[in-house]
N, C-alpha and C positions, 0 to 999 in steps of 0.2 A: 503493499499499499503505498510506504513511503517513496519507493522510486516511481510509482505512478505519479505520485503528487509533483513530485522532482520534474519529472518529465511534463509535466501540464504546466510547468511557472510560465513560460513564452505564452501559453495560449490564453493562461488567466489575465496576464498583461494586456494582450490582444483583447479579449472581452472588456476588461475596464476603459480600456482607450475609445473602443468602438461606442461604450455606452455613455461615455463622457462627450464623445460626439454627437451623439443622436440626444445628448442633453441639451449640448448648447443649439443642435438645429431646431429642437422643439420650443427652447425657452429665450432664443435669440433671433436676431433678424437673418442668421444664416440660412440656406435654402439645401435640401437635400437634392443632390444630383442622383442619376441612374448608378454611378459608383457606390454610394452611399447605401443604395436598396441591395445591389447584389452583395455587397459585403457584408451587411447585416444578414441576408439569407444564408449567404454561405458559412458565417460563423454561427446562427443558430443551427445549422444542421450539423456543424461541427461538434456545437455541444453536446446534442443527440448522440452521435457517434461514441463520445467519452465514456457513455454509460452502456454501451452494447458492443462498440468494437473499437476497443482501445488501442490498437495498432493501424487499424484506418485511420482514427481520430488523430493519431500522432503524424502520421506522413501527410495528412491534410492538413496539418498545421504547419507545417514545412512548406505546402504549395501556397498557402495561404499568403505567408510569409514573402515569398517569392514574388508572388504577382504583386503584393503591396509595394515590395523593393522597387519593381520595375514599373510601377504607378498606373496598376491595373485595378488596385482595390484601394481604397482609402480608411484610416482608423481616425483620421482626423477631420472636423468640421471645416477647415481651410487646408488644404495639401500645398505642400511646397515640396516641389522637386527640381533637381537640377540636371545639367547636361552639356557633354562635351559636343564640339563640332570642330571639323576641319576643312579645308576649302582646297579642293583639288582641282585645278585648272578653272572650268565654267560651273563646276559640280560641288555641292556641300554636302558634307556626311554629318549626322550627328548621333549621337548614341541616346537610347529611349531614357526618358525622365527616370531618375533614381530618387527616392526618397531616403533619407538618412537614416530616421530612426527605424524603420522596418527593416532598413540594411542590418543596423545594430542588432536590434532584436533576433532576425536571422542567424546573426554570429552568434549569439548568447545561445537560440536553440541548438545550433551545432555543436557547439560544446557542451551542452547538457547531455543531449542526446546521441553525441558520436556512438559510444558505447553500445549503447541500445540499437541504433540503426544497424552498426556493422553486427552485431549477434542477430539480428534479423536477416541480413544480406547473407551471412553464412548458414543460417539454417536453411535458407530458402535454396542456396546455390547444392547444399548438402543434400537435401530433399530431392532437387533435380538430378543429381548423382545418382540416388537411389531408385529413382523411378526408372532410368536408363536402364539399369542392370535387373 
């Protein structure tokens, strides 16, 4: 149980951030965008998964953090992203927008869950080997 709670820390932070963002949207002048609606739906699905399929929930948490890092989901009422661009002749190339807080939370998620994810990967690889024989 203690290991599951530790593994869920990044998702608990995500939930708190999303709840705070929605409180700001509801009680202030901010307006929700489609990204906010998608974010709350995916987070709600992940909450349910944590009660029934822990492994899937941990993996979905990682996917949520990756999507938020690349500015596809938003944990905040006001989203701030940065990107880089270069000019090559007449064309311009830009990186996708990156949100710094979800990126930092993704790093924390990776640190906390590295051993758990590595164990799951090795178990899946071992099971695949056993199924071949």
